[in-house]
PDB file with SEQRES, HELIX, SHEET and CRYST1 records, atoms N, CA, C and O in Angstrom:
SEQRES   1 A   69  MET ASN ILE LYS ASN ILE LYS TRP LYS LYS LEU LEU ILE          
SEQRES   2 A   69  PHE GLY ALA LEU GLY MET ILE ALA GLY TYR ALA TYR TYR          
SEQRES   3 A   69  TYR PHE ILE GLY CYS VAL SER GLY SER CYS PRO LEU THR          
SEQRES   4 A   69  SER ASN PRO TYR LEU MET THR GLY TYR GLY LEU GLY ALA          
SEQRES   5 A   69  GLY LEU ILE LEU GLY TRP SER THR LYS LYS LYS THR ASP          
SEQRES   6 A   69  LYS GLU GLU LYS                                              
HELIX    1 AA1 ILE A    3  PHE A   28  1                                  26    
HELIX    2 AA2 PRO A   42  GLY A   57  1                                  16    
HELIX    3 AA3 ASP A   65  GLU A   68  1                                   4    
CRYST1    1.000    1.000    1.000  90.00  90.00  90.00 P 1           1          
ATOM      1  N   MET A   1       9.088 -15.490 -17.392  1.00  0.00           N  
ATOM      2  CA  MET A   1       7.993 -14.671 -16.896  1.00  0.00           C  
ATOM      3  C   MET A   1       8.234 -13.223 -17.313  1.00  0.00           C  
ATOM      4  O   MET A   1       9.365 -12.736 -17.300  1.00  0.00           O  
ATOM      5  N   ASN A   2       7.181 -12.569 -17.672  1.00  0.00           N  
ATOM      6  CA  ASN A   2       7.249 -11.197 -18.144  1.00  0.00           C  
ATOM      7  C   ASN A   2       7.485 -10.228 -16.977  1.00  0.00           C  
ATOM      8  O   ASN A   2       6.920 -10.403 -15.897  1.00  0.00           O  
ATOM      9  N   ILE A   3       8.312  -9.219 -17.197  1.00  0.00           N  
ATOM     10  CA  ILE A   3       8.633  -8.261 -16.140  1.00  0.00           C  
ATOM     11  C   ILE A   3       7.400  -7.464 -15.731  1.00  0.00           C  
ATOM     12  O   ILE A   3       7.255  -7.129 -14.556  1.00  0.00           O  
ATOM     13  N   LYS A   4       6.506  -7.152 -16.669  1.00  0.00           N  
ATOM     14  CA  LYS A   4       5.305  -6.387 -16.332  1.00  0.00           C  
ATOM     15  C   LYS A   4       4.397  -7.171 -15.392  1.00  0.00           C  
ATOM     16  O   LYS A   4       3.764  -6.584 -14.514  1.00  0.00           O  
ATOM     17  N   ASN A   5       4.326  -8.488 -15.564  1.00  0.00           N  
ATOM     18  CA  ASN A   5       3.517  -9.309 -14.669  1.00  0.00           C  
ATOM     19  C   ASN A   5       4.061  -9.269 -13.255  1.00  0.00           C  
ATOM     20  O   ASN A   5       3.294  -9.193 -12.295  1.00  0.00           O  
ATOM     21  N   ILE A   6       5.364  -9.317 -13.119  1.00  0.00           N  
ATOM     22  CA  ILE A   6       5.994  -9.266 -11.808  1.00  0.00           C  
ATOM     23  C   ILE A   6       5.713  -7.917 -11.145  1.00  0.00           C  
ATOM     24  O   ILE A   6       5.449  -7.852  -9.944  1.00  0.00           O  
ATOM     25  N   LYS A   7       5.772  -6.847 -11.931  1.00  0.00           N  
ATOM     26  CA  LYS A   7       5.525  -5.508 -11.393  1.00  0.00           C  
ATOM     27  C   LYS A   7       4.116  -5.407 -10.816  1.00  0.00           C  
ATOM     28  O   LYS A   7       3.935  -4.886  -9.715  1.00  0.00           O  
ATOM     29  N   TRP A   8       3.118  -5.899 -11.549  1.00  0.00           N  
ATOM     30  CA  TRP A   8       1.737  -5.804 -11.081  1.00  0.00           C  
ATOM     31  C   TRP A   8       1.478  -6.705  -9.896  1.00  0.00           C  
ATOM     32  O   TRP A   8       0.711  -6.347  -9.002  1.00  0.00           O  
ATOM     33  N   LYS A   9       2.104  -7.868  -9.872  1.00  0.00           N  
ATOM     34  CA  LYS A   9       1.938  -8.761  -8.722  1.00  0.00           C  
ATOM     35  C   LYS A   9       2.549  -8.141  -7.475  1.00  0.00           C  
ATOM     36  O   LYS A   9       1.989  -8.238  -6.383  1.00  0.00           O  
ATOM     37  N   LYS A  10       3.699  -7.506  -7.644  1.00  0.00           N  
ATOM     38  CA  LYS A  10       4.359  -6.852  -6.519  1.00  0.00           C  
ATOM     39  C   LYS A  10       3.494  -5.706  -5.986  1.00  0.00           C  
ATOM     40  O   LYS A  10       3.348  -5.552  -4.773  1.00  0.00           O  
ATOM     41  N   LEU A  11       2.922  -4.900  -6.891  1.00  0.00           N  
ATOM     42  CA  LEU A  11       2.046  -3.813  -6.458  1.00  0.00           C  
ATOM     43  C   LEU A  11       0.800  -4.344  -5.758  1.00  0.00           C  
ATOM     44  O   LEU A  11       0.343  -3.761  -4.775  1.00  0.00           O  
ATOM     45  N   LEU A  12       0.257  -5.437  -6.255  1.00  0.00           N  
ATOM     46  CA  LEU A  12      -0.921  -6.032  -5.639  1.00  0.00           C  
ATOM     47  C   LEU A  12      -0.615  -6.514  -4.222  1.00  0.00           C  
ATOM     48  O   LEU A  12      -1.403  -6.299  -3.301  1.00  0.00           O  
ATOM     49  N   ILE A  13       0.520  -7.157  -4.058  1.00  0.00           N  
ATOM     50  CA  ILE A  13       0.905  -7.658  -2.733  1.00  0.00           C  
ATOM     51  C   ILE A  13       1.161  -6.500  -1.768  1.00  0.00           C  
ATOM     52  O   ILE A  13       0.678  -6.521  -0.636  1.00  0.00           O  
ATOM     53  N   PHE A  14       1.911  -5.497  -2.205  1.00  0.00           N  
ATOM     54  CA  PHE A  14       2.190  -4.356  -1.331  1.00  0.00           C  
ATOM     55  C   PHE A  14       0.913  -3.582  -1.004  1.00  0.00           C  
ATOM     56  O   PHE A  14       0.746  -3.102   0.117  1.00  0.00           O  
ATOM     57  N   GLY A  15       0.016  -3.460  -1.980  1.00  0.00           N  
ATOM     58  CA  GLY A  15      -1.250  -2.775  -1.733  1.00  0.00           C  
ATOM     59  C   GLY A  15      -2.088  -3.508  -0.698  1.00  0.00           C  
ATOM     60  O   GLY A  15      -2.658  -2.889   0.200  1.00  0.00           O  
ATOM     61  N   ALA A  16      -2.162  -4.840  -0.827  1.00  0.00           N  
ATOM     62  CA  ALA A  16      -2.930  -5.636   0.135  1.00  0.00           C  
ATOM     63  C   ALA A  16      -2.322  -5.561   1.531  1.00  0.00           C  
ATOM     64  O   ALA A  16      -3.042  -5.436   2.521  1.00  0.00           O  
ATOM     65  N   LEU A  17      -1.000  -5.637   1.604  1.00  0.00           N  
ATOM     66  CA  LEU A  17      -0.337  -5.520   2.910  1.00  0.00           C  
ATOM     67  C   LEU A  17      -0.548  -4.137   3.519  1.00  0.00           C  
ATOM     68  O   LEU A  17      -0.717  -4.010   4.732  1.00  0.00           O  
ATOM     69  N   GLY A  18      -0.538  -3.107   2.685  1.00  0.00           N  
ATOM     70  CA  GLY A  18      -0.791  -1.750   3.169  1.00  0.00           C  
ATOM     71  C   GLY A  18      -2.203  -1.593   3.699  1.00  0.00           C  
ATOM     72  O   GLY A  18      -2.421  -0.931   4.714  1.00  0.00           O  
ATOM     73  N   MET A  19      -3.173  -2.206   3.008  1.00  0.00           N  
ATOM     74  CA  MET A  19      -4.555  -2.146   3.484  1.00  0.00           C  
ATOM     75  C   MET A  19      -4.706  -2.862   4.830  1.00  0.00           C  
ATOM     76  O   MET A  19      -5.400  -2.380   5.724  1.00  0.00           O  
ATOM     77  N   ILE A  20      -4.062  -3.991   4.959  1.00  0.00           N  
ATOM     78  CA  ILE A  20      -4.117  -4.730   6.223  1.00  0.00           C  
ATOM     79  C   ILE A  20      -3.469  -3.922   7.334  1.00  0.00           C  
ATOM     80  O   ILE A  20      -3.993  -3.859   8.446  1.00  0.00           O  
ATOM     81  N   ALA A  21      -2.329  -3.301   7.038  1.00  0.00           N  
ATOM     82  CA  ALA A  21      -1.640  -2.487   8.040  1.00  0.00           C  
ATOM     83  C   ALA A  21      -2.462  -1.253   8.417  1.00  0.00           C  
ATOM     84  O   ALA A  21      -2.500  -0.874   9.587  1.00  0.00           O  
ATOM     85  N   GLY A  22      -3.115  -0.629   7.449  1.00  0.00           N  
ATOM     86  CA  GLY A  22      -3.949   0.533   7.737  1.00  0.00           C  
ATOM     87  C   GLY A  22      -5.131   0.174   8.614  1.00  0.00           C  
ATOM     88  O   GLY A  22      -5.451   0.906   9.550  1.00  0.00           O  
ATOM     89  N   TYR A  23      -5.781  -0.937   8.327  1.00  0.00           N  
ATOM     90  CA  TYR A  23      -6.907  -1.352   9.163  1.00  0.00           C  
ATOM     91  C   TYR A  23      -6.424  -1.769  10.551  1.00  0.00           C  
ATOM     92  O   TYR A  23      -7.081  -1.482  11.551  1.00  0.00           O  
ATOM     93  N   ALA A  24      -5.277  -2.444  10.611  1.00  0.00           N  
ATOM     94  CA  ALA A  24      -4.730  -2.839  11.913  1.00  0.00           C  
ATOM     95  C   ALA A  24      -4.396  -1.603  12.754  1.00  0.00           C  
ATOM     96  O   ALA A  24      -4.590  -1.603  13.970  1.00  0.00           O  
ATOM     97  N   TYR A  25      -3.897  -0.558  12.107  1.00  0.00           N  
ATOM     98  CA  TYR A  25      -3.617   0.682  12.833  1.00  0.00           C  
ATOM     99  C   TYR A  25      -4.914   1.263  13.386  1.00  0.00           C  
ATOM    100  O   TYR A  25      -4.954   1.692  14.540  1.00  0.00           O  
ATOM    101  N   TYR A  26      -5.964   1.284  12.588  1.00  0.00           N  
ATOM    102  CA  TYR A  26      -7.263   1.774  13.062  1.00  0.00           C  
ATOM    103  C   TYR A  26      -7.758   0.927  14.232  1.00  0.00           C  
ATOM    104  O   TYR A  26      -8.216   1.468  15.239  1.00  0.00           O  
ATOM    105  N   TYR A  27      -7.669  -0.382  14.105  1.00  0.00           N  
ATOM    106  CA  TYR A  27      -8.238  -1.287  15.095  1.00  0.00           C  
ATOM    107  C   TYR A  27      -7.488  -1.246  16.424  1.00  0.00           C  
ATOM    108  O   TYR A  27      -8.113  -1.201  17.484  1.00  0.00           O  
ATOM    109  N   PHE A  28      -6.153  -1.263  16.379  1.00  0.00           N  
ATOM    110  CA  PHE A  28      -5.369  -1.364  17.600  1.00  0.00           C  
ATOM    111  C   PHE A  28      -4.966  -0.011  18.182  1.00  0.00           C  
ATOM    112  O   PHE A  28      -4.866   0.112  19.403  1.00  0.00           O  
ATOM    113  N   ILE A  29      -4.733   0.995  17.364  1.00  0.00           N  
ATOM    114  CA  ILE A  29      -4.195   2.270  17.840  1.00  0.00           C  
ATOM    115  C   ILE A  29      -5.187   3.407  17.659  1.00  0.00           C  
ATOM    116  O   ILE A  29      -5.082   4.414  18.359  1.00  0.00           O  
ATOM    117  N   GLY A  30      -6.132   3.288  16.760  1.00  0.00           N  
ATOM    118  CA  GLY A  30      -7.049   4.364  16.386  1.00  0.00           C  
ATOM    119  C   GLY A  30      -7.659   5.118  17.553  1.00  0.00           C  
ATOM    120  O   GLY A  30      -7.573   4.694  18.705  1.00  0.00           O  
ATOM    121  N   CYS A  31      -8.263   6.216  17.236  1.00  0.00           N  
ATOM    122  CA  CYS A  31      -8.845   7.124  18.214  1.00  0.00           C  
ATOM    123  C   CYS A  31     -10.164   6.545  18.747  1.00  0.00           C  
ATOM    124  O   CYS A  31     -11.074   6.247  17.974  1.00  0.00           O  
ATOM    125  N   VAL A  32     -10.256   6.392  20.049  1.00  0.00           N  
ATOM    126  CA  VAL A  32     -11.441   5.811  20.668  1.00  0.00           C  
ATOM    127  C   VAL A  32     -12.586   6.822  20.742  1.00  0.00           C  
ATOM    128  O   VAL A  32     -13.748   6.456  20.566  1.00  0.00           O  
ATOM    129  N   SER A  33     -12.268   8.073  20.998  1.00  0.00           N  
ATOM    130  CA  SER A  33     -13.305   9.077  21.212  1.00  0.00           C  
ATOM    131  C   SER A  33     -14.010   9.486  19.924  1.00  0.00           C  
ATOM    132  O   SER A  33     -15.115  10.027  19.978  1.00  0.00           O  
ATOM    133  N   GLY A  34     -13.407   9.246  18.788  1.00  0.00           N  
ATOM    134  CA  GLY A  34     -14.011   9.620  17.514  1.00  0.00           C  
ATOM    135  C   GLY A  34     -13.703  11.044  17.095  1.00  0.00           C  
ATOM    136  O   GLY A  34     -14.205  11.508  16.071  1.00  0.00           O  
ATOM    137  N   SER A  35     -12.889  11.743  17.865  1.00  0.00           N  
ATOM    138  CA  SER A  35     -12.574  13.129  17.530  1.00  0.00           C  
ATOM    139  C   SER A  35     -11.423  13.254  16.536  1.00  0.00           C  
ATOM    140  O   SER A  35     -11.181  14.336  16.001  1.00  0.00           O  
ATOM    141  N   CYS A  36     -10.727  12.177  16.293  1.00  0.00           N  
ATOM    142  CA  CYS A  36      -9.632  12.183  15.316  1.00  0.00           C  
ATOM    143  C   CYS A  36     -10.217  11.816  13.951  1.00  0.00           C  
ATOM    144  O   CYS A  36     -10.675  10.688  13.772  1.00  0.00           O  
ATOM    145  N   PRO A  37     -10.216  12.727  12.999  1.00  0.00           N  
ATOM    146  CA  PRO A  37     -10.890  12.443  11.734  1.00  0.00           C  
ATOM    147  C   PRO A  37     -10.234  11.338  10.909  1.00  0.00           C  
ATOM    148  O   PRO A  37     -10.920  10.672  10.134  1.00  0.00           O  
ATOM    149  N   LEU A  38      -8.955  11.130  11.049  1.00  0.00           N  
ATOM    150  CA  LEU A  38      -8.269  10.135  10.233  1.00  0.00           C  
ATOM    151  C   LEU A  38      -8.299   8.757  10.874  1.00  0.00           C  
ATOM    152  O   LEU A  38      -8.707   7.785  10.239  1.00  0.00           O  
ATOM    153  N   THR A  39      -7.873   8.665  12.116  1.00  0.00           N  
ATOM    154  CA  THR A  39      -7.723   7.353  12.742  1.00  0.00           C  
ATOM    155  C   THR A  39      -9.015   6.790  13.305  1.00  0.00           C  
ATOM    156  O   THR A  39      -9.038   5.633  13.724  1.00  0.00           O  
ATOM    157  N   SER A  40     -10.094   7.568  13.330  1.00  0.00           N  
ATOM    158  CA  SER A  40     -11.357   7.035  13.843  1.00  0.00           C  
ATOM    159  C   SER A  40     -12.229   6.450  12.730  1.00  0.00           C  
ATOM    160  O   SER A  40     -13.311   5.935  13.012  1.00  0.00           O  
ATOM    161  N   ASN A  41     -11.788   6.519  11.487  1.00  0.00           N  
ATOM    162  CA  ASN A  41     -12.558   6.012  10.353  1.00  0.00           C  
ATOM    163  C   ASN A  41     -11.805   4.842   9.712  1.00  0.00           C  
ATOM    164  O   ASN A  41     -10.704   5.036   9.196  1.00  0.00           O  
ATOM    165  N   PRO A  42     -12.376   3.631   9.733  1.00  0.00           N  
ATOM    166  CA  PRO A  42     -11.655   2.478   9.175  1.00  0.00           C  
ATOM    167  C   PRO A  42     -11.453   2.569   7.663  1.00  0.00           C  
ATOM    168  O   PRO A  42     -10.464   2.057   7.138  1.00  0.00           O  
ATOM    169  N   TYR A  43     -12.378   3.215   6.966  1.00  0.00           N  
ATOM    170  CA  TYR A  43     -12.252   3.319   5.509  1.00  0.00           C  
ATOM    171  C   TYR A  43     -11.106   4.250   5.114  1.00  0.00           C  
ATOM    172  O   TYR A  43     -10.364   3.963   4.175  1.00  0.00           O  
ATOM    173  N   LEU A  44     -10.967   5.354   5.826  1.00  0.00           N  
ATOM    174  CA  LEU A  44      -9.862   6.269   5.525  1.00  0.00           C  
ATOM    175  C   LEU A  44      -8.514   5.634   5.846  1.00  0.00           C  
ATOM    176  O   LEU A  44      -7.568   5.759   5.068  1.00  0.00           O  
ATOM    177  N   MET A  45      -8.422   4.959   6.979  1.00  0.00           N  
ATOM    178  CA  MET A  45      -7.143   4.345   7.339  1.00  0.00           C  
ATOM    179  C   MET A  45      -6.777   3.213   6.377  1.00  0.00           C  
ATOM    180  O   MET A  45      -5.605   3.037   6.046  1.00  0.00           O  
ATOM    181  N   THR A  46      -7.766   2.454   5.933  1.00  0.00           N  
ATOM    182  CA  THR A  46      -7.492   1.399   4.962  1.00  0.00           C  
ATOM    183  C   THR A  46      -7.037   1.994   3.636  1.00  0.00           C  
ATOM    184  O   THR A  46      -6.134   1.461   2.991  1.00  0.00           O  
ATOM    185  N   GLY A  47      -7.656   3.091   3.231  1.00  0.00           N  
ATOM    186  CA  GLY A  47      -7.253   3.765   1.997  1.00  0.00           C  
ATOM    187  C   GLY A  47      -5.860   4.350   2.078  1.00  0.00           C  
ATOM    188  O   GLY A  47      -5.074   4.237   1.137  1.00  0.00           O  
ATOM    189  N   TYR A  48      -5.553   4.980   3.211  1.00  0.00           N  
ATOM    190  CA  TYR A  48      -4.207   5.519   3.372  1.00  0.00           C  
ATOM    191  C   TYR A  48      -3.169   4.402   3.445  1.00  0.00           C  
ATOM    192  O   TYR A  48      -2.050   4.565   2.959  1.00  0.00           O  
ATOM    193  N   GLY A  49      -3.528   3.279   4.044  1.00  0.00           N  
ATOM    194  CA  GLY A  49      -2.633   2.122   4.060  1.00  0.00           C  
ATOM    195  C   GLY A  49      -2.396   1.589   2.659  1.00  0.00           C  
ATOM    196  O   GLY A  49      -1.275   1.214   2.314  1.00  0.00           O  
ATOM    197  N   LEU A  50      -3.457   1.554   1.847  1.00  0.00           N  
ATOM    198  CA  LEU A  50      -3.313   1.134   0.453  1.00  0.00           C  
ATOM    199  C   LEU A  50      -2.370   2.064  -0.289  1.00  0.00           C  
ATOM    200  O   LEU A  50      -1.483   1.606  -1.008  1.00  0.00           O  
ATOM    201  N   GLY A  51      -2.553   3.358  -0.121  1.00  0.00           N  
ATOM    202  CA  GLY A  51      -1.673   4.331  -0.780  1.00  0.00           C  
ATOM    203  C   GLY A  51      -0.220   4.181  -0.355  1.00  0.00           C  
ATOM    204  O   GLY A  51       0.689   4.239  -1.183  1.00  0.00           O  
ATOM    205  N   ALA A  52      -0.012   3.987   0.943  1.00  0.00           N  
ATOM    206  CA  ALA A  52       1.356   3.812   1.448  1.00  0.00           C  
ATOM    207  C   ALA A  52       1.974   2.525   0.906  1.00  0.00           C  
ATOM    208  O   ALA A  52       3.152   2.501   0.550  1.00  0.00           O  
ATOM    209  N   GLY A  53       1.182   1.461   0.844  1.00  0.00           N  
ATOM    210  CA  GLY A  53       1.684   0.201   0.310  1.00  0.00           C  
ATOM    211  C   GLY A  53       2.054   0.304  -1.160  1.00  0.00           C  
ATOM    212  O   GLY A  53       3.068  -0.247  -1.588  1.00  0.00           O  
ATOM    213  N   LEU A  54       1.232   1.010  -1.936  1.00  0.00           N  
ATOM    214  CA  LEU A  54       1.542   1.182  -3.358  1.00  0.00           C  
ATOM    215  C   LEU A  54       2.790   2.033  -3.555  1.00  0.00           C  
ATOM    216  O   LEU A  54       3.592   1.760  -4.447  1.00  0.00           O  
ATOM    217  N   ILE A  55       2.957   3.048  -2.740  1.00  0.00           N  
ATOM    218  CA  ILE A  55       4.160   3.882  -2.845  1.00  0.00           C  
ATOM    219  C   ILE A  55       5.396   3.059  -2.505  1.00  0.00           C  
ATOM    220  O   ILE A  55       6.417   3.161  -3.185  1.00  0.00           O  
ATOM    221  N   LEU A  56       5.310   2.250  -1.461  1.00  0.00           N  
ATOM    222  CA  LEU A  56       6.468   1.426  -1.085  1.00  0.00           C  
ATOM    223  C   LEU A  56       6.759   0.333  -2.110  1.00  0.00           C  
ATOM    224  O   LEU A  56       7.912  -0.061  -2.283  1.00  0.00           O  
ATOM    225  N   GLY A  57       5.734  -0.154  -2.783  1.00  0.00           N  
ATOM    226  CA  GLY A  57       5.930  -1.222  -3.753  1.00  0.00           C  
ATOM    227  C   GLY A  57       6.289  -0.749  -5.141  1.00  0.00           C  
ATOM    228  O   GLY A  57       6.643  -1.560  -5.997  1.00  0.00           O  
ATOM    229  N   TRP A  58       6.204   0.546  -5.381  1.00  0.00           N  
ATOM    230  CA  TRP A  58       6.477   1.085  -6.712  1.00  0.00           C  
ATOM    231  C   TRP A  58       7.957   0.942  -7.037  1.00  0.00           C  
ATOM    232  O   TRP A  58       8.810   1.313  -6.231  1.00  0.00           O  
ATOM    233  N   SER A  59       8.257   0.417  -8.187  1.00  0.00           N  
ATOM    234  CA  SER A  59       9.643   0.211  -8.600  1.00  0.00           C  
ATOM    235  C   SER A  59      10.209   1.508  -9.156  1.00  0.00           C  
ATOM    236  O   SER A  59       9.619   2.117 -10.049  1.00  0.00           O  
ATOM    237  N   THR A  60      11.351   1.929  -8.631  1.00  0.00           N  
ATOM    238  CA  THR A  60      11.980   3.165  -9.091  1.00  0.00           C  
ATOM    239  C   THR A  60      13.236   2.887  -9.899  1.00  0.00           C  
ATOM    240  O   THR A  60      13.917   3.818 -10.329  1.00  0.00           O  
ATOM    241  N   LYS A  61      13.544   1.626 -10.106  1.00  0.00           N  
ATOM    242  CA  LYS A  61      14.745   1.264 -10.848  1.00  0.00           C  
ATOM    243  C   LYS A  61      14.548   1.578 -12.331  1.00  0.00           C  
ATOM    244  O   LYS A  61      13.552   1.180 -12.934  1.00  0.00           O  
ATOM    245  N   LYS A  62      15.501   2.289 -12.902  1.00  0.00           N  
ATOM    246  CA  LYS A  62      15.463   2.621 -14.327  1.00  0.00           C  
ATOM    247  C   LYS A  62      15.887   1.407 -15.149  1.00  0.00           C  
ATOM    248  O   LYS A  62      16.832   0.703 -14.794  1.00  0.00           O  
ATOM    249  N   LYS A  63      15.183   1.175 -16.242  1.00  0.00           N  
ATOM    250  CA  LYS A  63      15.515   0.056 -17.124  1.00  0.00           C  
ATOM    251  C   LYS A  63      16.607   0.480 -18.091  1.00  0.00           C  
ATOM    252  O   LYS A  63      16.594   1.589 -18.624  1.00  0.00           O  
ATOM    253  N   THR A  64      17.546  -0.419 -18.304  1.00  0.00           N  
ATOM    254  CA  THR A  64      18.579  -0.176 -19.280  1.00  0.00           C  
ATOM    255  C   THR A  64      18.170  -0.819 -20.602  1.00  0.00           C  
ATOM    256  O   THR A  64      17.199  -1.574 -20.645  1.00  0.00           O  
ATOM    257  N   ASP A  65      18.877  -0.537 -21.650  1.00  0.00           N  
ATOM    258  CA  ASP A  65      18.565  -1.098 -22.961  1.00  0.00           C  
ATOM    259  C   ASP A  65      18.680  -2.628 -22.957  1.00  0.00           C  
ATOM    260  O   ASP A  65      17.911  -3.307 -23.638  1.00  0.00           O  
ATOM    261  N   LYS A  66      19.625  -3.166 -22.201  1.00  0.00           N  
ATOM    262  CA  LYS A  66      19.794  -4.618 -22.144  1.00  0.00           C  
ATOM    263  C   LYS A  66      18.619  -5.290 -21.467  1.00  0.00           C  
ATOM    264  O   LYS A  66      18.200  -6.367 -21.891  1.00  0.00           O  
ATOM    265  N   GLU A  67      18.069  -4.671 -20.408  1.00  0.00           N  
ATOM    266  CA  GLU A  67      16.950  -5.270 -19.681  1.00  0.00           C  
ATOM    267  C   GLU A  67      15.672  -5.262 -20.488  1.00  0.00           C  
ATOM    268  O   GLU A  67      14.830  -6.142 -20.309  1.00  0.00           O  
ATOM    269  N   GLU A  68      15.504  -4.291 -21.372  1.00  0.00           N  
ATOM    270  CA  GLU A  68      14.274  -4.207 -22.159  1.00  0.00           C  
ATOM    271  C   GLU A  68      14.224  -5.278 -23.237  1.00  0.00           C  
ATOM    272  O   GLU A  68      13.136  -5.675 -23.654  1.00  0.00           O  
ATOM    273  N   LYS A  69      15.377  -5.754 -23.697  1.00  0.00           N  
ATOM    274  CA  LYS A  69      15.432  -6.781 -24.751  1.00  0.00           C  
ATOM    275  C   LYS A  69      15.463  -8.120 -24.146  1.00  0.00           C  
ATOM    276  O   LYS A  69      15.511  -9.120 -24.863  1.00  0.00           O  
TER     277      LYS A  69                                                      
END                                                                             
C-alpha cells in the first residue's frame, strides 16, 4: 500500500472524528442562550472540530531517504 494513500485516509478519519466531536460539543455543552458566538452555532463548531481533527491527524514525522525508496 502506498504511503500517500495511508496519509489521506488518516486525515479523512481524523477530520470526520473532529467534525463529530465539534458537533457533539455544540449539542451537549453549547451555549443555550445564543449569546456565545462560537458554541451557539453548529456550523462553526463543526468547522472548528474539523480543523482540530486535521491538525491532530497531520503527520509530522520526517521521511528519511530509506523510507522514500
